[in-house]
PASE-425839 format. One record per residue: residue in one letter; x, y, z of N, C-alpha, C in turn. Coordinates in steps of 0.2 Angstrom, whole numbers, padded with zeros to 4 digits, always signed. Example, Ala and Ser with C-alpha at 12.3 -4.5 7.8 and 13.67 -1.06 7.14 Angstrom:
// PASE-425839
a+0066-0028+0039+0062-0022+0039+0066-0016+0039/s+0064-0011+0035+0068-0005+0036+0064+0000+0039/
// end
This chain:
// PASE-425839
m+0430+0773+0474+0425+0771+0479+0417+0767+0477/s+0419+0762+0482+0413+0757+0480+0405+0756+0481/v+0400+0759+0477+0394+0758+0478+0390+0753+0478/t+0385+0752+0485+0383+0748+0485+0376+0745+0481/d+0375+0743+0480+0367+0742+0479+0363+0747+0482/d+0363+0746+0488+0358+0752+0492+0359+0760+0491/a+0366+0761+0488+0367+0768+0484+0365+0769+0479/a+0363+0763+0475+0361+0764+0467+0353+0765+0468/r+0349+0765+0471+0343+0766+0471+0342+0774+0473/r+0336+0774+0473+0334+0784+0471+0334+0786+0478/p+0335+0794+0478+0335+0797+0486+0329+0794+0489/s+0331+0797+0496+0324+0795+0498+0317+0801+0497/l+0311+0795+0496+0306+0798+0493+0303+0806+0499/h+0305+0804+0504+0303+0810+0509+0307+0815+0508/w+0313+0814+0507+0319+0822+0506+0317+0825+0500/f+0314+0821+0493+0312+0821+0488+0306+0826+0489/l+0299+0823+0493+0293+0825+0492+0294+0833+0498/t+0300+0835+0502+0301+0839+0504+0304+0847+0501/e+0308+0844+0495+0312+0848+0491+0310+0855+0493/p+0304+0855+0490+0302+0865+0490+0302+0867+0496/v+0298+0863+0500+0299+0867+0507+0303+0869+0510/r+0309+0864+0510+0314+0863+0515+0319+0869+0510/g+0320+0869+0505+0324+0876+0500+0322+0882+0502/a+0315+0883+0503+0314+0889+0505+0314+0891+0510/m+0313+0884+0514+0317+0887+0522+0323+0889+0522/t+0327+0886+0520+0335+0888+0519+0336+0896+0516/f+0333+0896+0512+0333+0903+0510+0330+0908+0514/g+0326+0906+0518+0322+0910+0524+0329+0911+0530/t+0333+0907+0530+0338+0908+0535+0344+0912+0533/l+0343+0914+0526+0352+0917+0522+0351+0923+0527/p+0348+0927+0526+0344+0935+0530+0350+0937+0536/f+0350+0930+0540+0351+0929+0548+0358+0927+0548/a+0358+0924+0544+0368+0922+0543+0370+0924+0540/v+0368+0931+0537+0375+0935+0533+0378+0939+0538/p+0377+0941+0545+0382+0943+0548+0388+0938+0548/l+0386+0931+0550+0393+0928+0549+0398+0926+0542/l+0390+0927+0538+0396+0926+0532+0398+0929+0529/s+0397+0935+0531+0403+0943+0530+0408+0941+0532/r+0410+0935+0538+0417+0938+0543+0421+0933+0537/a+0419+0930+0531+0422+0926+0529+0429+0926+0523/p+0434+0925+0523+0440+0926+0520+0438+0931+0512/r+0442+0937+0511+0437+0941+0508+0443+0937+0500/g+0442+0938+0493+0442+0936+0486+0449+0940+0483/d+0452+0937+0481+0456+0942+0478+0458+0944+0471/g+0451+0945+0469+0447+0946+0463+0448+0943+0457/h+0451+0936+0457+0451+0932+0452+0444+0930+0448/g+0444+0927+0444+0437+0925+0441+0433+0921+0444/v+0427+0921+0442+0423+0913+0448+0418+0914+0441/l+0416+0908+0437+0412+0908+0433+0406+0903+0437/l+0399+0902+0438+0391+0898+0439+0391+0895+0435/l+0391+0889+0435+0383+0886+0429+0378+0882+0434/p+0374+0883+0432+0369+0879+0434+0365+0873+0432/g+0360+0872+0437+0358+0864+0435+0352+0864+0432/l+0350+0856+0429+0346+0856+0426+0338+0860+0426/m+0338+0862+0420+0331+0865+0421+0332+0871+0424/a+0337+0876+0426+0337+0880+0427+0343+0886+0425/d+0344+0892+0426+0348+0898+0422+0351+0901+0430/d+0354+0906+0424+0357+0912+0430+0356+0914+0436/m+0347+0914+0436+0344+0916+0442+0344+0911+0448/s+0345+0904+0448+0345+0901+0451+0352+0901+0455/n+0360+0907+0454+0364+0906+0456+0366+0915+0460/q+0359+0918+0459+0359+0923+0461+0361+0925+0467/a+0359+0923+0473+0361+0924+0480+0370+0923+0482/l+0369+0916+0477+0378+0914+0477+0383+0918+0474/r+0382+0921+0466+0383+0926+0466+0386+0933+0467/a+0379+0934+0469+0379+0940+0475+0385+0941+0480/y+0383+0935+0484+0388+0934+0488+0395+0935+0487/l+0398+0933+0482+0401+0930+0480+0407+0936+0477/s+0403+0938+0474+0405+0950+0471+0406+0953+0478/m+0404+0951+0482+0403+0956+0489+0411+0952+0492/l+0413+0946+0492+0417+0945+0495+0424+0948+0491/g+0421+0950+0483+0428+0952+0480+0430+0949+0472/y+0427+0943+0470+0427+0941+0465+0423+0941+0458/a+0425+0942+0454+0424+0944+0448+0420+0939+0444/t+0414+0939+0447+0409+0933+0446+0403+0935+0439/r+0402+0928+0437+0399+0928+0431+0395+0921+0428/g+0387+0923+0427+0383+0919+0428+0386+0914+0419/w+0382+0909+0414+0386+0906+0410+0384+0910+0405/g+0375+0913+0403+0373+0917+0399+0373+0913+0393/l+0371+0910+0396+0366+0904+0390+0360+0899+0390/g+0354+0904+0396+0349+0902+0395+0348+0897+0401/r+0343+0894+0399+0340+0889+0404+0345+0884+0400/n+0347+0880+0407+0351+0873+0404+0345+0865+0403/i+0346+0865+0398+0339+0859+0396+0345+0853+0395/g+0350+0853+0396+0355+0846+0396+0361+0852+0389/p+0365+0845+0387+0372+0848+0384+0369+0850+0375/t+0370+0853+0374+0365+0855+0368+0374+0856+0365/d+0371+0858+0357+0377+0860+0354+0378+0865+0356/a+0374+0872+0359+0374+0880+0360+0378+0878+0366/v+0378+0873+0370+0379+0873+0376+0387+0873+0376/l+0390+0866+0374+0395+0863+0371+0399+0867+0369/d+0396+0873+0365+0400+0876+0360+0403+0882+0363/g+0396+0885+0367+0397+0890+0370+0402+0890+0378/m+0402+0885+0381+0405+0885+0388+0414+0888+0388/p+0415+0885+0382+0424+0884+0381+0426+0893+0379/v+0421+0895+0376+0423+0903+0372+0422+0908+0379/l+0415+0905+0384+0417+0910+0388+0420+0909+0394/l+0422+0902+0394+0429+0902+0399+0435+0905+0397/q+0437+0907+0390+0442+0907+0388+0442+0914+0388/d+0437+0922+0385+0435+0925+0388+0437+0928+0395/m+0435+0924+0401+0432+0927+0408+0438+0927+0408/a+0443+0921+0407+0452+0921+0410+0454+0928+0407/a+0454+0927+0398+0455+0934+0396+0457+0940+0401/a+0450+0940+0401+0444+0947+0406+0448+0949+0413/t+0450+0943+0415+0454+0943+0422+0461+0941+0422/g+0462+0940+0418+0471+0939+0420+0475+0934+0422/g+0466+0925+0421+0471+0921+0422+0467+0915+0425/p+0466+0911+0425+0464+0905+0428+0458+0906+0432/v+0452+0903+0429+0445+0906+0434+0444+0898+0439/s+0440+0902+0442+0437+0895+0447+0431+0893+0444/l+0428+0888+0445+0422+0886+0442+0416+0882+0449/v+0409+0884+0451+0405+0882+0453+0402+0881+0448/g+0397+0873+0451+0393+0870+0448+0390+0869+0451/w+0382+0868+0450+0377+0865+0454+0373+0861+0450/s+0373+0855+0453+0370+0851+0450+0373+0847+0444/l+0372+0849+0436+0372+0846+0428+0378+0851+0429/g+0378+0856+0431+0380+0864+0432+0389+0863+0432/g+0390+0858+0437+0397+0854+0440+0397+0850+0437/i+0393+0847+0434+0397+0840+0427+0401+0845+0423/y+0398+0849+0418+0401+0854+0413+0406+0859+0417/a+0408+0860+0423+0414+0864+0427+0417+0856+0424/r+0417+0853+0427+0421+0847+0429+0426+0845+0423/e+0420+0844+0415+0422+0842+0412+0427+0849+0406/l+0425+0855+0407+0428+0861+0406+0436+0861+0409/a+0437+0858+0416+0443+0860+0417+0447+0850+0417/r+0445+0845+0414+0448+0842+0410+0450+0843+0403/d+0445+0846+0398+0448+0849+0395+0451+0857+0393/h+0450+0860+0396+0455+0867+0398+0459+0869+0403/p+0463+0861+0406+0465+0865+0414+0470+0870+0413/h+0474+0875+0408+0476+0880+0408+0470+0885+0411/l+0466+0886+0411+0461+0893+0410+0459+0889+0416/v+0457+0885+0421+0455+0885+0428+0459+0882+0434/r+0456+0888+0438+0461+0888+0444+0461+0882+0450/q+0455+0878+0449+0449+0874+0455+0442+0874+0450/v+0439+0868+0452+0430+0866+0451+0427+0865+0458/i+0421+0866+0462+0417+0865+0464+0411+0865+0464/t+0409+0859+0463+0402+0856+0462+0399+0855+0469/l+0391+0856+0468+0385+0855+0473+0381+0851+0471/g+0382+0846+0476+0378+0844+0472+0378+0838+0466/s+0380+0838+0463+0384+0837+0455+0385+0828+0455/p+0378+0824+0451+0380+0818+0450+0387+0816+0447/f+0391+0818+0445+0397+0816+0440+0399+0809+0441/a+0397+0806+0447+0400+0801+0450+0393+0796+0451/l+0389+0796+0444+0385+0794+0446+0382+0787+0442/v+0382+0778+0447+0381+0773+0441+0376+0770+0441/d+0370+0771+0441+0364+0770+0440+0360+0776+0439/p+0355+0776+0433+0351+0779+0432+0346+0782+0437/r+0343+0777+0441+0341+0777+0449+0343+0784+0454/q+0350+0785+0452+0353+0789+0458+0350+0795+0456/s+0346+0795+0452+0344+0804+0451+0337+0804+0449/r+0332+0809+0453+0326+0808+0453+0324+0814+0447/a+0332+0818+0441+0331+0822+0437+0332+0819+0431/e+0331+0809+0431+0334+0807+0424+0330+0808+0421/p+0323+0807+0423+0318+0807+0417+0316+0814+0413/a+0317+0819+0416+0318+0828+0416+0324+0828+0408/f+0330+0825+0410+0335+0824+0406+0334+0818+0400/r+0331+0815+0401+0330+0811+0394+0323+0812+0391/r+0318+0816+0393+0312+0822+0388+0315+0827+0382/r+0325+0829+0387+0327+0833+0382+0330+0831+0380/s+0331+0827+0378+0338+0823+0376+0336+0823+0368/r+0331+0825+0365+0331+0824+0357+0334+0832+0355/r+0335+0837+0359+0338+0843+0358+0344+0844+0361/h+0348+0836+0361+0355+0838+0364+0358+0838+0360/a+0367+0838+0360+0372+0835+0354+0372+0830+0352/h+0375+0827+0349+0377+0820+0348+0380+0816+0353/p+0378+0808+0351+0380+0807+0360+0387+0807+0359/d+0391+0806+0351+0399+0807+0351+0402+0813+0355/r+0396+0818+0356+0400+0824+0360+0402+0825+0367/v+0396+0819+0370+0395+0820+0375+0400+0814+0381/p+0404+0815+0388+0407+0809+0388+0403+0806+0391/g+0405+0800+0392+0401+0793+0396+0403+0794+0404/r+0398+0790+0406+0399+0790+0415+0406+0789+0419/d+0410+0783+0412+0414+0782+0413+0420+0785+0415/t+0419+0791+0410+0426+0799+0408+0423+0804+0413/l+0415+0802+0415+0411+0808+0420+0415+0808+0430/s+0416+0803+0429+0417+0801+0435+0425+0799+0437/r+0432+0798+0431+0436+0801+0431+0440+0807+0436/p+0447+0808+0440+0447+0815+0442+0450+0819+0437/i+0449+0825+0440+0450+0829+0434+0459+0831+0435/p+0460+0837+0431+0466+0837+0432+0469+0845+0437/v+0463+0844+0439+0463+0854+0445+0463+0851+0450/p+0464+0856+0456+0460+0855+0461+0454+0856+0462/s+0448+0850+0466+0443+0848+0466+0439+0850+0472/t+0434+0850+0473+0431+0852+0480+0420+0848+0477/a+0420+0844+0481+0412+0840+0479+0409+0840+0486/i+0404+0844+0487+0402+0846+0488+0395+0843+0490/y+0392+0838+0495+0385+0836+0494+0383+0836+0500/s+0376+0832+0501+0371+0833+0504+0367+0825+0507/k+0367+0822+0512+0362+0817+0513+0357+0819+0512/s+0354+0823+0514+0347+0824+0513+0347+0827+0507/d+0350+0824+0500+0350+0829+0495+0342+0822+0493/g+0338+0825+0489+0329+0821+0490+0331+0820+0478/i+0335+0823+0477+0334+0824+0470+0341+0818+0468/v+0347+0820+0470+0352+0815+0466+0354+0813+0471/h+0355+0803+0470+0360+0800+0481+0368+0805+0480/w+0367+0805+0486+0374+0809+0488+0381+0806+0489/r+0380+0797+0487+0386+0794+0486+0387+0797+0480/a+0383+0798+0473+0383+0801+0467+0389+0807+0467/c+0387+0809+0471+0392+0817+0471+0400+0818+0474/m+0401+0811+0476+0408+0813+0479+0414+0808+0474/q+0418+0811+0477+0425+0811+0471+0429+0807+0477/e+0434+0801+0475+0441+0798+0479+0445+0804+0482/p+0446+0806+0489+0450+0811+0491+0457+0809+0489/a+0460+0815+0489+0467+0813+0487+0469+0824+0490/a+0476+0823+0486+0478+0829+0488+0478+0835+0485/d+0473+0834+0481+0470+0840+0478+0462+0839+0477/r+0458+0834+0482+0451+0833+0480+0449+0831+0486/e+0441+0833+0486+0440+0832+0494+0433+0833+0492/n+0428+0832+0497+0419+0829+0498+0418+0835+0503/i+0414+0839+0504+0414+0842+0511+0405+0841+0512/e+0403+0836+0517+0397+0837+0516+0391+0843+0521/v+0387+0845+0518+0380+0848+0523+0376+0847+0524/t+0371+0849+0526+0367+0846+0528+0358+0852+0522/c+0356+0849+0516+0354+0855+0513+0350+0849+0509/a+0343+0853+0505+0340+0852+0500+0342+0852+0495/h+0343+0848+0488+0346+0852+0484+0346+0856+0479/l+0338+0859+0481+0334+0866+0480+0340+0869+0481/g+0342+0869+0488+0344+0874+0494+0351+0873+0494/f+0356+0872+0489+0364+0873+0487+0367+0879+0488/g+0361+0882+0483+0364+0891+0480+0362+0897+0486/v+0359+0894+0493+0357+0899+0497+0361+0897+0506/d+0358+0889+0505+0363+0886+0511+0367+0890+0514/p+0368+0895+0518+0375+0894+0522+0381+0891+0523/a+0380+0888+0525+0386+0882+0527+0388+0881+0520/t+0385+0878+0515+0386+0878+0506+0391+0886+0504/l+0389+0890+0507+0390+0899+0502+0398+0898+0509/w+0397+0897+0515+0403+0898+0518+0410+0893+0517/a+0409+0887+0512+0412+0882+0510+0416+0885+0505/v+0411+0888+0500+0415+0889+0494+0417+0896+0493/a+0416+0900+0498+0421+0905+0500+0428+0904+0503/d+0426+0900+0507+0434+0894+0509+0439+0892+0505/r+0436+0890+0499+0440+0885+0494+0441+0892+0491/l+0437+0894+0490+0438+0902+0484+0444+0907+0486/a+0446+0906+0492+0451+0912+0495+0460+0909+0496/q+0458+0903+0493+0465+0899+0498+0469+0902+0488/k+0477+0901+0492+0482+0908+0487+0480+0900+0480/r+0484+0903+0474+0483+0899+0469+0490+0897+0470/g+0490+0889+0468+0494+0884+0469+0496+0882+0476/r+0493+0885+0481+0489+0882+0487+0486+0879+0491/w+0485+0874+0485+0477+0872+0491+0478+0868+0494/q+0472+0866+0501+0475+0863+0506+0464+0861+0508/p+0466+0854+0510+0459+0852+0513+0457+0859+0517/f+0450+0858+0515+0446+0862+0519+0444+0858+0529/r+0444+0864+0531+0445+0864+0538+0445+0867+0543/p+0435+0867+0545+0432+0873+0547+0433+0873+0556/a+0436+0881+0559+0436+0878+0565+0431+0880+0569/g+0430+0882+0576+0430+0883+0582+0421+0884+0579/w+0416+0889+0580+0410+0889+0578+0406+0886+0571/a+0411+0886+0565+0410+0882+0559+0410+0876+0560/r+0414+0874+0566+0413+0864+0563+0405+0863+0565/a+0404+0866+0569+0396+0864+0571+0389+0862+0563/f+0390+0866+0558+0389+0866+0554+0391+0862+0547/y+0395+0857+0550+0398+0852+0545+0399+0844+0546/p+0394+0840+0548+0392+0835+0549+0399+0829+0550/v+0403+0829+0545+0410+0826+0544+0413+0829+0549/a+0413+0835+0552+0418+0838+0554+0417+0843+0561/r+0411+0837+0563+0411+0838+0569+0414+0833+0576/
// end
């Protein structure tokens, strides 16, 4: 996927400055969307591990986790506290968490990661494909080609002294490579934190991108995102198919309209 010079710049200043307000507005719409969201396909009980974004913890995924639990999935947060980046504790703890959850639920686990959490999810799947059923990323800049594409880069760098040795952390070339399990990248062109192009992958038989319309801070409560996540998780193991919203749902996905 080619990236132009324009795409390598920071996200819109307008979208960045309005992130908190737009995120709050999206949260406010969630109660009204519950009747429709409750009609999503029910889960089969398999494990779903949710990974938070930079400077967030399991509270950030609370609404999404509650929704997926309601649909019948065995959900779990990462339990590693606030995500300040790839520390040794995080790099050592996530594989153990994945192995424990796969053993407890009797099969491969689906990974849902928000922003930096999605990058973690992809690398977990790369290293432990037999334990991962699929990966869903929410505004995750795994295809970053320039630091300007992320307004979170300064916050990330300020905490770099607490990160693991660089030898333990994959480089950008590795992060952007396809992973060996089905993957869905959900992105928004109105994301004010990371450039939407950095959150996309090259489509293939088991890889896709889904566009929604929300702030970066709204992914975890955006009704269209929640529906797409539920739809992807409901697929039968080994029978992954691209996202095809039907009927009324098409109106909430720009590419599908």
